[in-house]
C-alpha positions in Angstrom: -9.3 -48.9 -8.1 -8.2 -51.9 -5.8 -5.2 -52.4 -8.3 -3.9 -48.7 -7.9 -4.0 -49.2 -4.1 -2.2 -52.5 -4.3 0.5 -51.1 -6.5 0.5 -47.4 -5.6 0.0 -46.5 -9.3 -2.7 -43.6 -8.8 -1.6 -42.1 -12.3 -4.5 -40.2 -13.9 -4.2 -42.5 -17.1 -6.0 -45.0 -14.9 -7.6 -42.9 -12.3 -9.1 -39.4 -13.7 -11.8 -39.9 -16.4 -12.0 -36.0 -17.0 -8.4 -35.7 -17.7 -8.4 -38.9 -19.7 -11.3 -37.4 -22.0 -8.7 -34.7 -23.3 -5.9 -37.2 -24.2 -5.7 -39.3 -27.0 -7.7 -42.6 -26.0 -10.3 -40.5 -24.5 -10.9 -42.9 -21.7 -9.2 -44.4 -18.6 -6.7 -47.4 -19.3 -6.5 -50.4 -17.3 -3.2 -50.8 -15.4 -1.0 -52.9 -17.5 0.0 -54.9 -14.7 -3.2 -55.8 -13.8 -3.9 -57.1 -17.3 -0.7 -59.0 -17.1 -1.6 -60.6 -13.6 -5.1 -61.5 -14.5 -3.7 -62.6 -18.2 -1.1 -65.0 -16.7 -3.9 -66.1 -14.3 -6.0 -67.1 -17.0 -3.2 -69.5 -18.3 -3.0 -71.2 -14.6 -5.1 -74.4 -15.6 -2.9 -75.1 -18.7 0.5 -75.2 -16.8 1.7 -78.6 -15.3 0.8 -78.0 -11.5 4.6 -79.0 -10.8 6.1 -76.5 -13.3 7.8 -73.6 -11.5 8.1 -70.2 -13.1 11.3 -68.5 -13.7 10.0 -65.4 -14.9 8.9 -63.5 -18.0 10.9 -62.1 -20.9 9.8 -59.7 -23.8 6.7 -58.3 -21.9 5.3 -55.4 -24.0 1.8 -53.6 -23.7 0.5 -53.7 -27.3 -2.5 -51.9 -26.9 -4.5 -50.3 -24.1 -7.2 -52.0 -22.4 -10.3 -50.3 -21.3 -12.9 -50.5 -18.6 -15.5 -53.1 -19.5 -13.1 -54.7 -22.1 -12.9 -58.7 -21.8 -9.8 -60.6 -22.2 -8.6 -63.9 -22.7 -5.1 -65.8 -22.9 -3.5 -67.9 -25.7 -0.4 -70.0 -24.9 2.1 -71.3 -27.7 4.8 -73.5 -26.6 7.7 -71.8 -28.4 10.6 -73.5 -26.8 11.9 -76.4 -25.1 15.3 -77.1 -23.5 17.4 -79.0 -20.9 17.7 -77.8 -17.4 20.8 -78.2 -15.1 19.2 -81.2 -13.2 18.6 -84.1 -15.4 15.0 -85.0 -14.3 13.9 -81.3 -15.4 13.6 -79.4 -18.6 12.7 -76.0 -19.6 9.7 -74.7 -21.5 8.8 -71.2 -22.9 5.2 -70.2 -23.2 4.7 -67.3 -25.8 1.6 -65.7 -24.0 -0.6 -63.5 -26.1 -3.5 -61.6 -24.2 -6.1 -60.7 -26.5 -9.4 -58.2 -26.4 -12.8 -59.1 -27.1 -12.2 -57.6 -30.8 -9.4 -59.9 -31.2 -6.6 -57.4 -30.7 -3.5 -58.7 -28.9 -3.2 -56.0 -26.1 0.0 -57.7 -24.2 2.7 -60.4 -25.1 5.3 -62.1 -23.1 7.3 -65.2 -22.9 6.9 -67.2 -19.7 10.0 -69.5 -18.7 9.4 -72.4 -16.8 11.2 -75.4 -15.4 9.2 -78.6 -15.8 9.5 -82.2 -14.4 10.0 -84.5 -17.4 7.7 -87.5 -17.7 
Protein backbone atom coordinates (compact mmCIF):
# COMPACT_ATOMS: atom_id res chain seq x y z
CA UNK A 1 0.00 0.00 0.00
CA UNK A 2 2.83 2.41 0.77
CA UNK A 3 4.39 1.87 -2.65
CA UNK A 4 1.02 2.58 -4.30
CA UNK A 5 0.92 5.88 -2.44
CA UNK A 6 4.47 6.78 -3.45
CA UNK A 7 3.90 5.99 -7.12
CA UNK A 8 0.20 6.66 -7.64
CA UNK A 9 -0.21 3.10 -8.98
CA UNK A 10 -3.53 2.06 -7.44
CA UNK A 11 -4.43 -0.37 -10.22
CA UNK A 12 -6.62 -3.27 -9.09
CA UNK A 13 -3.88 -5.82 -9.88
CA UNK A 14 -2.13 -4.57 -6.74
CA UNK A 15 -4.98 -3.30 -4.56
CA UNK A 16 -8.23 -5.20 -5.10
CA UNK A 17 -8.13 -8.77 -3.73
CA UNK A 18 -11.73 -9.50 -4.78
CA UNK A 19 -11.14 -8.40 -8.37
CA UNK A 20 -7.84 -10.30 -8.49
CA UNK A 21 -9.63 -13.49 -7.42
CA UNK A 22 -11.45 -13.36 -10.78
CA UNK A 23 -8.19 -12.95 -12.76
CA UNK A 24 -5.68 -15.59 -13.96
CA UNK A 25 -3.25 -15.18 -11.04
CA UNK A 26 -6.10 -15.34 -8.47
CA UNK A 27 -4.33 -12.96 -6.07
CA UNK A 28 -2.83 -9.49 -5.84
CA UNK A 29 0.50 -8.91 -7.59
CA UNK A 30 3.28 -6.86 -6.01
CA UNK A 31 4.21 -3.69 -7.89
CA UNK A 32 6.98 -4.45 -10.37
CA UNK A 33 8.66 -1.14 -9.59
CA UNK A 34 8.73 -2.08 -5.91
CA UNK A 35 10.32 -5.45 -6.68
CA UNK A 36 12.88 -3.65 -8.85
CA UNK A 37 13.67 -1.14 -6.08
CA UNK A 38 14.00 -3.76 -3.36
CA UNK A 39 15.91 -6.19 -5.56
CA UNK A 40 18.43 -3.54 -6.60
CA UNK A 41 18.68 -2.34 -3.01
CA UNK A 42 19.70 -5.85 -2.02
CA UNK A 43 22.73 -5.51 -4.32
CA UNK A 44 23.98 -2.26 -2.76
CA UNK A 45 26.59 -3.93 -0.57
CA UNK A 46 27.99 -5.76 -3.61
CA UNK A 47 28.71 -2.61 -5.58
CA UNK A 48 31.88 -0.56 -5.17
CA UNK A 49 30.76 2.39 -2.98
CA UNK A 50 32.44 4.79 -5.40
CA UNK A 51 30.60 3.38 -8.43
CA UNK A 52 28.08 5.62 -10.16
CA UNK A 53 24.97 4.18 -11.75
CA UNK A 54 24.36 5.17 -15.37
CA UNK A 55 21.02 3.41 -15.42
CA UNK A 56 19.39 0.14 -16.35
CA UNK A 57 18.81 -1.68 -19.62
CA UNK A 58 16.64 -4.62 -20.63
CA UNK A 59 14.42 -4.48 -17.54
CA UNK A 60 11.79 -7.24 -17.67
CA UNK A 61 9.17 -8.45 -15.22
CA UNK A 62 9.44 -12.18 -15.93
CA UNK A 63 6.96 -13.58 -13.39
CA UNK A 64 4.64 -12.04 -10.83
CA UNK A 65 5.59 -11.62 -7.19
CA UNK A 66 2.82 -12.13 -4.66
CA UNK A 67 2.22 -10.90 -1.13
CA UNK A 68 4.29 -13.07 1.22
CA UNK A 69 6.89 -14.03 -1.39
CA UNK A 70 10.58 -13.73 -0.53
CA UNK A 71 13.10 -12.45 -3.05
CA UNK A 72 16.86 -12.28 -3.34
CA UNK A 73 19.20 -10.89 -6.00
CA UNK A 74 22.05 -12.46 -7.92
CA UNK A 75 24.59 -10.43 -9.89
CA UNK A 76 26.84 -11.51 -12.74
CA UNK A 77 29.37 -9.12 -14.24
CA UNK A 78 28.47 -9.42 -17.91
CA UNK A 79 30.64 -6.72 -19.46
CA UNK A 80 33.60 -4.45 -18.68
CA UNK A 81 34.77 -1.53 -20.76
CA UNK A 82 36.55 1.78 -20.93
CA UNK A 83 35.11 5.17 -20.00
CA UNK A 84 35.71 8.62 -21.49
CA UNK A 85 37.93 9.45 -18.52
CA UNK A 86 41.06 7.29 -18.27
CA UNK A 87 40.80 6.71 -14.50
CA UNK A 88 37.30 5.19 -14.87
CA UNK A 89 35.86 2.13 -16.55
CA UNK A 90 32.39 0.77 -17.17
CA UNK A 91 30.83 -2.37 -15.73
CA UNK A 92 27.54 -3.99 -16.63
CA UNK A 93 25.97 -6.14 -13.96
CA UNK A 94 23.33 -8.60 -15.09
CA UNK A 95 20.86 -8.71 -12.19
CA UNK A 96 18.38 -11.51 -11.59
CA UNK A 97 15.79 -11.21 -8.85
CA UNK A 98 14.64 -14.63 -7.72
CA UNK A 99 11.73 -15.77 -5.55
CA UNK A 100 11.69 -18.43 -2.83
CA UNK A 101 10.85 -21.12 -5.41
CA UNK A 102 14.01 -20.38 -7.42
CA UNK A 103 12.04 -18.66 -10.19
CA UNK A 104 13.54 -15.58 -11.83
CA UNK A 105 10.92 -12.85 -11.46
CA UNK A 106 12.82 -9.82 -12.78
CA UNK A 107 15.94 -9.28 -14.87
CA UNK A 108 17.88 -6.18 -15.86
CA UNK A 109 21.34 -4.93 -16.74
CA UNK A 110 22.79 -2.33 -14.36
CA UNK A 111 25.24 0.03 -16.08
CA UNK A 112 27.96 1.49 -13.85
CA UNK A 113 30.93 3.82 -14.09
CA UNK A 114 33.65 2.63 -11.72
CA UNK A 115 37.01 3.99 -10.59
CA UNK A 116 39.87 1.80 -11.82
CA UNK A 117 42.23 0.29 -9.25
